[in-house]
Structures are given as C-alpha cells and as structure tokens.
C-alpha positions in Angstrom: 91.4 184.0 55.5 95.1 184.0 54.6 96.6 180.8 53.4 100.2 179.7 53.8 102.2 177.0 52.0 105.2 175.1 53.3 107.4 174.8 50.2 109.3 171.8 51.6 106.3 169.5 51.5 103.6 171.6 49.7 101.3 171.4 52.8 98.7 174.0 53.1 98.1 176.0 56.3 95.7 178.7 57.2 95.1 181.2 60.0 91.9 182.8 61.1 91.7 186.6 61.7 91.8 185.9 65.4 95.0 183.8 65.0 96.6 186.7 63.1 95.6 189.2 65.8 97.3 186.9 68.4 100.6 186.5 66.6 99.4 183.4 64.9 102.2 183.3 62.4 104.4 181.9 65.1 102.2 178.8 64.9 103.3 178.1 61.4 106.4 176.2 60.3 109.2 178.7 59.7 109.4 177.9 56.0 105.8 178.8 55.3 105.1 181.5 52.8 101.8 183.3 52.3 99.9 182.4 49.0 96.9 183.6 47.2 93.4 182.1 47.4 93.9 180.8 43.8 97.1 179.0 44.8 95.4 177.5 47.8 92.5 176.3 45.8 94.9 174.7 43.3 96.6 172.8 46.1 93.2 171.7 47.6 92.0 170.5 44.2 95.1 168.4 43.7 94.1 166.4 46.8 90.6 165.8 45.5 89.2 162.3 45.9 89.0 160.4 42.6 85.6 160.1 41.0 83.7 156.8 41.5 84.2 156.1 37.7 87.9 156.5 38.1 88.0 154.2 41.2 86.0 151.6 39.3 88.4 151.8 36.3 91.4 151.4 38.7 89.7 148.4 40.3 89.0 146.8 36.9 92.7 147.3 35.9 93.8 145.8 39.2 91.5 142.8 38.7 92.8 142.3 35.2 96.4 142.3 36.4 95.6 139.8 39.2 93.7 137.5 36.8 96.6 137.6 34.4 99.1 136.8 37.2 96.8 134.0 38.4 97.0 132.3 35.0 100.5 131.3 35.8 99.4 129.5 38.9 96.6 127.7 37.1 99.0 126.7 34.3 101.5 125.3 36.8 98.7 123.3 38.5 97.8 121.9 35.1 101.4 121.1 34.2 102.0 119.4 37.6 98.6 117.6 37.5 97.6 119.4 40.8 93.9 119.8 41.2 92.9 123.5 41.1 91.5 124.3 44.6 88.0 125.7 44.8 89.4 128.8 46.5 91.3 129.6 43.3 88.3 129.0 41.1 86.2 131.4 43.3 89.0 133.9 43.4 89.3 134.0 39.6 85.5 134.2 39.2 85.4 137.2 41.6 88.1 138.9 39.5 86.2 138.2 36.3 83.1 139.7 37.8 84.9 142.8 38.7 86.3 143.1 35.2 82.9 142.6 33.6 81.3 145.1 35.9 78.8 142.6 37.4 80.4 142.8 40.9 79.4 145.2 43.7 82.9 144.8 45.3 85.0 147.9 45.9 88.2 146.1 46.6 90.1 143.2 45.0 89.5 139.8 46.6 92.3 138.3 48.6 94.5 135.9 46.7 94.2 132.4 48.2 97.3 130.4 49.3 99.2 128.8 46.5 98.1 125.3 45.7 100.2 122.4 46.9 100.4 118.8 45.8 98.1 116.5 47.8 
C-alpha cells in the first residue's frame, strides 16, 4: 500500500490498490509526496499514545505543581485569618494522594473556588 505525506503538515495519507487503479491520487492534497514504508512507520510511531507509566509521571508532576500553587492560597488564608475551606483541604489531600501514588485518579481534581472572608 503506497503511503503519501503532506509536507505542509506532516499528515500521512494512503491509497489502496483499487484507489490507485481509479486515479486515486486525485483524492490526495496536491502537495502530497509518496514516501517509503519506513518513513510512514516513523510518522505513525511519532503519534503513539504515551505509556501508562509516562501518563502517571505527567499526572504526578501536574499534581505537584498544583499543590505548590495552592500553598500560596493556604498561606494567604493563614495571613488573613480566613478559615481554610473543607473543599481546599480535600483538594490538597487529593493532590497529595496522586503524588504519593495512592490514588486511582487519572486526572487532576478541579481546583475549588478561592476562599473569601466570611
């Protein structure tokens, strides 16, 4: 099966033998060039889904960043003598659980609204 690449966006296209018999090249963007199977496999591999361990690592890094940013909110509550809302306590606990690897979550929790003085 011949593969074609559009150099303007690196998108991969292919045609079946039947397409080729029926003037299938007219279906391709005009800028497409024919490429080898090895080149096509290289492009396909570059779009590969990250491994579960890589996704877990990225989630932990995101949780660490969110926890560090939330420290400022907690500090401002303390300085202003504003009670830390339960939603913030739970949010930070969920982040810590992701960082420690004890959480089954696959996405970061939603940051609660900023605390206000009562």
